[in-house]
N, C-alpha and C positions, 0 to 999 in steps of 0.2 A: 330438650334441645338447648344448646348454649345460645344465649341472647347476645346480639351485637349492638353496641351503642351506635347512634346515628353517625358520630364522628368516625368510628371504626369502619362502619359500612361504607361511607363516602371515600375514605382513604383507600379502602380495599378495592373499590370500584374504579377509582381514578388513577391511583399510583401503582397498584399491583396488577401488572399486565395479566398474569394468570388468573387473577380474581374475576376477570370478565370473560374468561375463555369459555367456550361452549362445551358443556359436559358431553354432548353427543360426539364431539370430535375426539375426545379422549377414548371413546369406545369404537372408533372407526377401524382400528387395527389395520391401518395401511390400505384402506379401500379407496381413499380419495386420490384423484389424479393430481399430478404435479401441476403447479400453476404455469400456464404458458406465458410467453412474452406478449407484448402489446403493440409491437411495431406494425405500422400499416403495410410495410413490405418486409415481412418477418424473415430473419436469417434462418438457416444458412443460405447465403447467396452463392456460395461455391463450397466445395468439399473442405471442411475444416481440418487443420492439423492438430489444433489444441481444443480441448473442451473445458478447461478450467485454468485458473490463474492464481499465482501467489505473487503479490507485489510488495517488495521491501522498500520503504521510503526512508532515506537518511535525511533527517531534518537538521538544517544548519549549514549545509554545503560541504561535501567531501572534497578534499584537495586532489585533483587529478594528477598533479605532478608528484604526489606522495603515495600514489596507489596504483593506477592502471595506465598512466600515460608516461612512458619512459622517455626522458630527455637527457641523452648522454652529454649534451653540451652544457647543461646546468652546472655540474661540478667545476668545469673549466671557467665558467662565467660567474661563479659565486663571488659576491662582493662587488660586482660591476653594475653600472647603470643599464637600464633597458635601452637598447639602441633602436629608437623609433622616432620618426618625425611627428608621430601622433601622441598627444598627451593622454595617458590612460585615464579613462573615466571610471573611477573607483568609488565605492560607496562612501568611504570615510575620507577620501581626498588625500591620503598619504601614500606616496609612491616611494618606497624605500629601494634598496639595492636588491639585485637578484639573489636568490637563496637556493642552494641545492636541496634535494630532498633529505629529510632526516632519516629515511629508511633506504637501505640498499635495494636495488632492483635485481631480479634474477629471472632467467628464462625458465619457464615451468612446463612440465608435462612433455608429451611427445610433440605437441604443437609449438612449443618454445615461446609461448606468450610471455611478455615482460610484465611481471607483477611484483610489487615491492614487498619487503618483509613486514609491512604494516598488516598484510593479510596472508600469513603463511599457510593457513588451513585452506582458505579459498584458492590460494595459489596451487595447492596440491590437487585441486579438481579443475585446473585451468582448461583441460581439454573439453569440458562441458560448456565453456563460456563463449559468448559472442559479444565482444567488447566494442562499443561505439566510443571513439575518442574525439568526436567532432560535434558534440552537442552544443547548442546555443539556446539561450533564454532571452526573453524580451525585457527583463528587469533584473536588477540585482538587489531588490528589496524582498526579504524573506517571505512575507505573507502573500503578496500578489504572485511571486514566483512559485510558491507552493500551490496556490490555486491553479496556476497554469499547468503545473506538473500533473495535477489531478483532473482538471476539467478542460484544459485547452485555452482557458481565458484567465486574464489577470484579475477580473472583478469577481466578487462572489455572486451567488444566485444561479450558477450554471451547474448542470448535473456532472457528477464525477464519472470516471471510467467504469467503476463498479456498478453505478446506477444505470449507465447506458447498457451494460451487459445484461443486467437484470431485466431491463425494459425490452431489450431485443431478443434475448435467448430464453427468458423465463427461468423457472426454478426447477432443478432436477430433484430436489428433496421436498417432501411434503412436511417434514418434521423440523427443518432448519431453514434459515433465510438463504437467499441466493447470494447475499453480499454481507460479509462479516469483517469487522475491523478490530484489530488487536492493538491498542495504543501502547506506548511506552508507559510503564507503571509510574514513572517519575513525573509525567505531565503530558498534556496534549500538544500537538504541533501548532505552529503559528496559524491562527485562524480557527483553531479548535475543530468542532464537529462539522464546520462548513466543508472540510476536506473529505467528508463522506456523505455529502448532501445529495438528495435527489433533484435539487434545483427546481425546475419547472416540470419535470417528469412527475407522473403520479406518485403520491407519497409512499406507496408500498415499496418503492425501489431504493429508498435511502438505506445506508449501511447500518447494521446492527452491531453495536460495540460489545465485545466479549473479552473477558480477562483470562489469562492463563493461570493466575494465582488468585486465591481468595474466592469471593463470590463471582461466578462467571458473568451474570447479568443481574443488574439491580432490579428488585421488585418483581422478579419472575414468580416468586412464591410469596404467599401471605406471611406477615410477620410472625404469626403463631398458627399452629396446627388447628384446623377446624374439624368438628365431627362431620362425617360424610354427608348426613342429611342437610346440615347447615350449608355446607359447601355447594351441594347440588341446588338447593333452593335459591341461594345467592346467584348462581350462574343462570338459572332459569329466569329469574327476575331481570337480571341485567340484559340477557338476550332479548327479552320482550321489550324492555325500554329502548334498547339500541335499535331494534327493527322499527318500532313506532317512530322514533326520532328520525330514522333514515327515510321512512315513507313520507314524512313531512318536509324533507329536504332532498329531493331527487337531484342527482348530479353533484352532490357535495363530495368531492374527491377525498378531502381530508377525513371526513367522517367515515366514508367507506373504507379507506385505508386503515383507520383506527380499529374498526370492527374486524377487518381481516387480520390485523396484527394480533388482536385478542384470540382469534381462532387459531392462528399459528402458534401463539404462546401456549395454548393448551397442549399442543403436541410437543412444543419445546420443553415443557415441564418434565416430560419423559426423556427426551433426546439429549438435552443439555447436560444434565448430571453425568450421563454416560460418556459423551464425547469429551467432556472436560476432565474426566478422571484419568489423569496422566499416570497414576499409579498402576494402571493396567499394563503399562509398557514395561519391558524388561530393564534390568540395570544396565545391560549392554547398550540398549537404545538410549537410555538417559545419558550414558557416557558419550555416545556418538554425538548427541546434541549439546553436550557441555552442561547439562543440568546438574552434574555432580561437582561443578566448579562454581565458587561463589561469584566470580566476575561475570560468568555467562549464564547463570541459572535462569534469570528472568527471560532473556531473549531465547534461550534454548527451549524453555517451556512454551513460548509463543510459537516457535517454529514447529515443535512437535504437535501442538494444538492445531496449527494450520494444516499439517498433513492429515490429522485425524478428521478435520472438517471436510477436506477434499474427498477423503475416502467415503464420506457419508453424503456426498452429493452437493455440498456447497460449491458454487461456481466461482466465486471471487473472494479471496482472503487477502486483506491488506494489513501489513504490519509496519509500525512506525518505530524507528530507532532514533531517539531524541525527543525531548519534550519542550517545555516552554523556555523562553529566553529570559536571561537575568544573570544574577551572580550568586552562586557559581553557575557556570554554563553546564547544562545537562543535555547537550546536543553536539553537533559537529561544527559549531561556529568558532573556529580557531583563530580569533583575532590576536590574542596575546601570546599564546605558547602552543605551537602546533604539536610538538612532541608530546606534551602532557595531554592536550585535548584529544587529538586523534588516537594517541596510544590508548587512552582510557576507553574511548568509544569503540575502537576496533576490537579490543579484548572482549567486549560484551557480545559481539555479533560474529566474529570470525569463525569460531568452531561451530556454533549453531547453524550458520548458513551452509557451511561445507557439509555438515552432518545431514542437513535437509536434502541437499543435492544427492549425496550418496544414498540416503534412505529411499528417496523417490526413484533413483536409478535401480536399486536392488529390488524394488517392488514392481518394477515395470511401469511405474506411474509417470516417469519423466517423458515417456514417448507421447503422451497426450496432455501433459501439463506444461504451462508456460510460466517461467520464473522471471520476474522483472526486478532489477536492482537499480534504483534511481535516486537522484538528489536534485534539489531545486536549481542549483547552479554550482559552479566550481569555485576555486580560489586562485588568487594571483600567484605567478611564479616569483614575483618580487614581494618584499615584506611590507607590512603595514607599519611604516616608520618614517622618520625624516629622510630626505632625499639622499643623505650621505651616510645612512646607517643600515646595517644588516640586522634587522629585527628578528624576533622569534615567531611572529604570527603572520598570517596572510589575510588579505582583504577579500571581499566578494568578487567573483568574476563570472559574468554572464556570457562572455564571448567565446569560451571554449571549456568543455569539461567532459567527464566520462560517465557512462552508464553501461550496464551489461544486461544481457538476456541469456536464458538457458532453457533447454527443453525442446518442445515439439516444433518441428518444421524449420529449424535453424541450421545453418552451417556452424559447427562447433569448433572451438580452438582457433578463432580468427579475430582479428581486429578490423574495424571499418572506420575510415576517415582519419584525419590527423589535424593536430594543431601545429603552430609554427615551432621553430627550433627550441623555444623556451617554454612552450605550453600555455601561451597567453590567448591567442586567437585561433579559432578553427579556420583552416585554410584548404582542406581537402574533403570533399563529400560532406559539406556542412548539413547537419541534421537539426531540425527544430522539433518542438513538441507535436506539431501537426503531423509531421512525417512519422514520428515515433508511434503516436496513437493510431495512425492509419495502418501501420505495419502490424501492430498488436491486434487490431480488429480483423485484418486480413487473415492472420494465423487462426483466428477463431471462426473463420468462414463468413465474415461480414464485410461487405463493401461499404467503406466509410462514407461514401456519398449517398448511400441508400438508407442508412440508419438515421432517420430524421424524426423531428417532433415539431409540429406547428405551434408556435408561441409568439404572441404579440405581432402577428402579421408576417413572421419570418419562419421559414422552414429551417429550424436549427439542427445542427449536428455537432458531434464532438470535435471535429476538425475544422469547424467554421466554414470558410470557403477555400481552404488550403489542403495540404497533405499529399505527399508522394510516398508510395510504398517502397521500402528499402529492399528491392528485389535482390540485390547483391548479397544480402545476408541470409536469404532463404535457401533451404536445402532443395 
């Protein structure tokens, strides 16, 4: 038998998730039941339209007036001042002149939705989209706005949408997590892993980060192959120590969640290599997702991995487009040059997202899958420059921006809500994140007022004390 040093053993036990997995679970051969949700009033509260979700988050703020919010007045007003008695409250305080879009808008599909040439491939599947052009946020600061996009609150410490779904609906797969996150390989979003946190929910509901390239999950396997007898002996010992430790600390949620994660990891050692093996897919599928193109290979792989995860029972997959902030910008934060910034970022995701929608539709999966496409806020129709200058970049705009949904339970090929004539403020059917989240939960069979968790004397929920279902967009 190969001997392990004390250092190797401790690293194996604490950092290698699979190192502490239970050997018996490797031999269960699918006999274990899927983990249920934990809500005191468990969903579904009504018949669900969707049973799984893919959420695409664009980090840095997509410009609505350059993508999905057509403003025919902007070309005529290009180079003029914003005609408003109200001084715009913008993040960097510079209110330049109005600027027309850098991309032409066209009507797409049988529905005739106006979508710009920034997203020609997504425009080709316009009839699948339900576009909301009247979103508002409560802040124009990236980090708290991203928190609110994901949790409903601007402060950290609250559960994310994926964690709430894991808590309420449970896990359909015994071999994979309920909530998987695929970050941008260039870096994590503002606030990092807080954006897939379980918050105050039981720790088992946090998102599990997985990559579409390279090693899918860190430390899932030991650093070196061990003989079978050494592996089994290690697992048996750690199982015994874990159970003894747990008996001495009843009610320790973090400890219980860690032990459960080790048990899940045992099954993931078999499931993850298979689901992450994109080479199993045909060349035609790779081309559909843009994996054969250097500019879209990364995100195309993420979209294809997301589809494969859903097929195997993962309930919520979240993908991030855009990483950390800095110079150069590797996200949608187009302060300096919109054409360069948005052109680069759109080329990475346009074909993959359109391919994902086409693939889900062809497989019959879009009938019970909900696809979300969101950004933390929008961008100003005027440029970030001196008051008498037409600049090339746009500042943050929390007062009006665009998101879209596709898939189960929605009216397709439609727009909902509107901003003013230049795309600055939402003026018709104003939608906040509480409304958006309430509608998503409704499509999944959840009453947003009933999915709660008692924390610090408050019956908490994703939508706080707000939220109206957007019934006009429901089929």
